[in-house]
C-alpha positions in Angstrom: 9.3 -21.7 4.5 10.8 -19.1 7.0 14.1 -18.2 5.5 14.2 -14.7 4.0 17.0 -15.8 1.6 14.4 -17.7 -0.4 12.9 -14.3 -1.3 16.1 -12.5 -2.3 17.1 -11.5 -5.8 19.6 -9.1 -7.5 18.0 -6.0 -8.9 20.1 -3.6 -11.0 19.7 0.0 -9.8 18.8 1.0 -13.4 15.6 -1.0 -13.0 14.2 1.3 -10.2 11.8 3.8 -11.5 12.2 7.4 -10.3 9.3 8.8 -12.3 6.0 7.1 -13.3 4.9 6.2 -16.8 3.0 9.0 -18.6 0.1 8.5 -19.2 -0.3 6.2 -16.2 -1.8 3.3 -18.1 1.1 3.3 -20.5 3.1 1.3 -17.9 4.0 -2.2 -18.8 2.0 -5.1 -17.4 3.3 -8.7 -17.0 0.6 -11.2 -16.9 1.6 -14.2 -14.8 -0.7 -17.1 -15.4 -0.5 -20.9 -15.1 0.0 -21.0 -18.8 3.1 -18.8 -18.6 4.1 -15.2 -18.9 2.8 -12.6 -21.3 3.9 -9.0 -21.9 1.2 -6.3 -22.0 0.5 -2.7 -21.2 -1.8 -1.6 -18.3 -4.2 -0.2 -20.8 -4.7 -3.8 -22.0 -6.3 -4.7 -18.7 -9.9 -4.9 -20.1 -8.8 -7.7 -22.5 -7.4 -9.7 -19.6 -10.4 -9.4 -17.3 -13.9 -10.8 -18.0 -17.4 -9.6 -17.8 -18.7 -10.3 -14.3 -15.3 -9.8 -12.6 -15.1 -7.3 -9.8 -12.1 -5.0 -9.3 -11.6 -4.1 -5.7 -9.7 -0.9 -5.1 -8.2 0.9 -2.1 -9.5 4.5 -1.8 -7.2 5.8 0.9 -5.6 9.2 0.3 -2.0 9.9 1.0 -1.4 12.7 3.5 1.7 14.9 3.9 3.0 12.8 6.8 6.6 14.1 7.1 6.8 16.7 9.9 9.5 18.7 11.5 9.1 19.6 15.1 11.0 21.0 18.1 11.0 20.5 21.8 12.8 23.3 23.4 16.1 23.5 21.4 15.9 19.9 20.2 14.8 19.2 16.7 12.7 16.1 16.1 11.7 14.5 12.8 8.3 12.8 12.8 6.7 10.5 10.2 3.1 9.7 10.8 2.4 6.0 10.6 -1.3 5.3 11.3 -4.3 6.9 12.9 -5.8 5.4 16.1 -9.6 5.0 16.7 -9.4 7.5 19.5 -7.9 10.2 17.3 -4.3 9.8 18.3 -1.5 9.0 15.8 1.3 6.6 15.9 4.5 8.2 14.4 8.1 7.2 13.8 10.4 9.6 15.5 14.0 10.6 14.8 15.7 11.6 18.1 12.9 9.7 19.9 15.2 9.4 23.0 14.7 13.1 23.5 11.0 12.6 24.0 9.1 11.6 27.1 5.4 11.0 27.7 3.8 14.4 28.5 6.2 16.4 26.4 4.8 18.9 24.0 6.4 19.4 20.6 5.9 22.4 18.3 5.2 21.5 14.7 6.9 23.8 12.2 5.1 25.2 9.2 1.7 26.0 10.7 1.0 28.7 13.3 0.4 27.3 16.8 0.4 23.7 15.6 1.6 21.3 18.4 1.3 17.7 19.7 1.7 16.1 23.0 3.6 12.8 23.4 1.2 10.3 24.9 3.6 7.3 24.8 7.0 6.3 23.5 7.9 2.8 22.5 11.2 0.9 22.3 11.1 0.7 18.5 11.4 4.5 18.2 7.7 5.1 17.6 5.6 7.5 19.6 1.9 8.2 20.1 0.9 11.8 19.4 -2.2 13.7 20.5 -2.4 16.7 18.2 -3.9 20.0 19.4 -6.7 19.8 16.8 -8.7 17.2 15.0 -10.8 16.6 11.9 -10.7 19.3 9.2 -8.5 21.6 11.3 -5.9 18.8 11.6 -6.1 18.0 7.9 -5.5 21.7 7.0 -2.6 22.0 9.4 -0.9 18.8 8.0 -1.3 20.2 4.5 0.5 23.4 5.6 3.2 21.8 7.7 3.8 18.3 6.2 5.5 16.9 3.1 5.0 13.6 1.3 7.0 10.8 2.9 8.2 9.4 -0.4 10.0 6.0 -0.4 13.8 6.2 0.0 14.3 4.7 -3.4 12.6 7.7 -5.1 15.5 10.2 -5.2 14.4 13.7 -4.2 17.3 15.5 -2.6 15.3 18.7 -2.5 12.1 17.0 -1.3 9.0 15.9 -3.2 8.3 17.9 -6.4 5.1 19.5 -7.6 4.6 16.5 -9.9 4.9 14.1 -7.0 1.9 15.7 -5.3 -0.3 14.3 -8.1 1.8 11.3 -9.2 1.8 9.8 -5.7 -2.0 9.8 -5.4 -4.4 7.4 -7.0 -7.6 8.4 -8.9 -9.6 6.7 -6.2 -8.2 8.7 -3.2 -11.1 9.7 -1.0 -10.2 9.1 2.7 -7.2 10.8 4.3 -4.8 8.6 6.3 -2.2 6.8 4.2 1.5 7.5 4.5 2.4 5.6 1.4 0.4 5.2 -1.8 -1.3 1.9 -2.7 0.8 1.9 -5.8 -1.1 -0.5 -8.0 -3.8 2.1 -8.1 -1.4 4.7 -9.5 -1.7 3.0 -12.9 -5.4 3.5 -13.2 -7.0 6.4 -15.3 -10.6 7.4 -15.8 -10.4 6.2 -19.4 -9.2 2.8 -18.3 -11.8 2.5 -15.6 -14.5 3.4 -18.2 -13.1 0.7 -20.6 -13.3 -1.9 -17.7 -16.8 -1.0 -16.9 -17.8 -1.2 -20.6 -16.3 -4.7 -20.6 -18.6 -5.6 -17.8 -16.1 -5.4 -14.9 -17.5 -4.0 -11.7 -15.7 -1.8 -9.2 -15.9 -1.9 -5.4 -14.0 0.3 -2.9 -12.5 -0.4 0.5 -10.0 1.6 2.6 -6.7 0.6 4.1 -4.5 3.4 5.3 -0.9 2.3 4.3 1.5 3.0 7.1 5.2 4.0 7.2 6.1 0.4 8.2 5.7 -0.6 4.6 9.2 0.9 4.1 10.8 -1.1 6.9 12.8 -4.2 6.0 11.3 -7.5 6.8 12.7 -9.4 9.7 13.0 -13.2 10.1 10.8 -13.0 13.2 8.0 -11.2 11.3 8.1 -13.9 8.7 7.9 -16.7 11.3 5.2 -14.9 13.3 3.2 -14.0 10.2 2.5 -10.6 11.6 3.4 -7.1 10.3 3.0 -3.5 11.4 -0.7 -2.8 12.0 -2.6 -0.7 9.5 -6.2 0.7 9.9 -8.9 -0.3 7.4 -12.6 -0.4 6.6 -14.8 -2.6 4.5 -18.3 -1.2 4.4 -21.3 -3.5 4.4 -22.3 -2.5 0.8 -18.7 -3.3 -0.4 -18.8 -6.7 1.3 -22.2 -7.4 -0.2 -21.0 -6.5 -3.7 -17.9 -8.7 -3.4 -20.0 -11.7 -2.2 -22.6 -11.1 -4.9 -20.0 -11.1 -7.6 -18.4 -14.3 -6.3 -21.8 -16.0 -6.1 -22.5 -15.0 -9.7 -19.3 -16.7 -10.9 -17.2 -13.6 -11.3 -13.6 -13.3 -10.2 -12.5 -11.0 -7.4 -9.6 -8.9 -8.7 -7.6 -7.1 -5.9 -6.0 -3.9 -7.1 -2.8 -3.9 -4.9 -1.4 -5.9 -2.0 -3.1 -3.5 0.5 -6.5 -4.4 -0.9 -5.6 -8.1 -0.7 -4.4 -7.9 2.8 -7.6 -6.3 4.0 -9.7 -8.7 2.1 -7.9 -11.7 3.6 -8.4 -10.1 7.0 -12.1 -10.0 6.5 -12.9 -13.3 4.8 -14.5 -16.2 6.6 -13.7 -19.9 6.1 -16.5 -20.1 3.5 -15.0 -17.4 1.4 -17.5 -14.7 2.3 -16.3 -11.1 3.0 -17.5 -9.6 6.3 -17.7 -5.8 7.0 -14.8 -4.7 9.1 -13.4 -1.6 10.7 -10.2 -1.7 12.7 -6.5 -2.7 12.4 -5.0 -5.6 10.6 -1.4 -6.9 11.0 -1.9 -10.0 8.8 1.1 -11.3 6.9 0.5 -13.4 3.8 3.3 -15.9 3.2 3.6 -19.3 1.5 1.3 -21.7 3.2 -1.5 -19.2 3.5 -4.8 -20.4 2.0 -6.3 -17.5 0.0 -10.1 -17.3 0.1 -10.9 -13.7 -0.9 -9.4 -12.9 -4.3 -8.7 -14.8 -7.5 -6.5 -12.2 -9.3 -4.0 -9.7 -8.0 -2.7 -6.6 -9.8 0.4 -5.2 -8.1 3.7 -3.5 -8.8 7.2 -5.1 -8.7 8.5 -5.3 -5.2 11.7 -5.1 -3.2 13.7 -8.3 -2.6 13.4 -9.7 1.0 10.2 -7.6 1.5 6.9 -8.7 2.9 5.3 -7.7 -0.4 7.5 -10.0 -2.5 6.7 -12.8 0.1 3.0 -12.0 -0.4 3.1 -12.3 -4.2 5.0 -15.6 -3.9 2.3 -16.9 -1.5 -0.4 -15.8 -4.0 1.1 -17.0 -7.3 3.8 -19.5 -6.3 7.4 -18.8 -5.4 9.0 -20.4 -8.4 6.6 -18.8 -10.8 7.3 -15.4 -9.2 11.0 -15.8 -9.3 10.8 -16.7 -13.0 8.5 -13.7 -13.6 10.9 -11.3 -11.8 13.9 -12.7 -13.7 12.0 -12.1 -17.0 11.1 -8.6 -15.9 14.7 -7.7 -15.0 16.0 -9.2 -18.3 13.4 -7.3 -20.4 13.6 -3.9 -18.8 10.5 -3.7 -16.6 10.6 -0.8 -14.1 10.4 -1.6 -10.4 8.8 -0.2 -7.2 6.3 2.5 -6.5 6.6 4.4 -9.8 7.3 1.3 -11.8 5.4 -1.2 -14.0 2.9 -3.8 -12.8 2.0 -7.5 -12.8 -1.3 -9.2 -13.1 -1.2 -12.4 -11.1 -3.5 -15.4 -11.2 -3.8 -17.2 -8.0 -1.9 -20.5 -7.8 -4.1 -23.6 -7.4 
């Protein structure tokens, strides 16, 4: 199936969440199983998982990726997209036509902060080499940058003080994401403790979510089964924990589509997870054979998006269309600050 129209639906604007549920685990949770649909709260998750299951979470940390820069008299907007292994950064640039390789731009908001344009691409992205690295770069970004919130979260005056905490998961440990792995936003220390008391294990991987997650899906991306690259890591101990849980009969529960994408990028034909460190551009669409995870917890996604295509691939297109119709009819809240689904993999 390569027609994006199959993944379209009408969503009333009133269903788009502009603020998260408080507390986080008070959000609604729609369980989508072969037996049908069931309405819950996120705090009910321990009753829906089993002893021996393993919850795999994404521990990326969202950075202040929106930057304002100047080159001479020209103003340039930059949104960091993803880090490169050599220390450079790919960024989306407004007014990119004003930039040439070798140009230096001054970053507003931090004294002496600058970057050199290493390359410019036809899609409007550039590769930046900042004048500092490591902790010094992190500190400069905190001073100069702001959160790159999704366009459907209305913030005319920019992100609020609440957004600084709301748009970060409790697992955040490694700087590099432009967008939050939003399924993780529902988790709380109390919920995690309840899951562990239930006998559910937890393993961590890192996928730095890029700015491309906000871009609309194109037909050629759907046909090629390739998306914007994102950088990720699965450590050897995480891979071993996942393989041990599977061998013991537990289910692998991916917390978020970002987690699932990296797992599917690292699984071998026998279903074993391999340690990885690098970029993935995998797209998960109907026809893909899932080998890494049995259950997926994720938010409600945009129509005609790669993420809605992914959940249709995982749980079945007709089942997901029915689930989304139920969610819209019964007042579930959509997108990054919205409610969640718990999907069991289609046979």
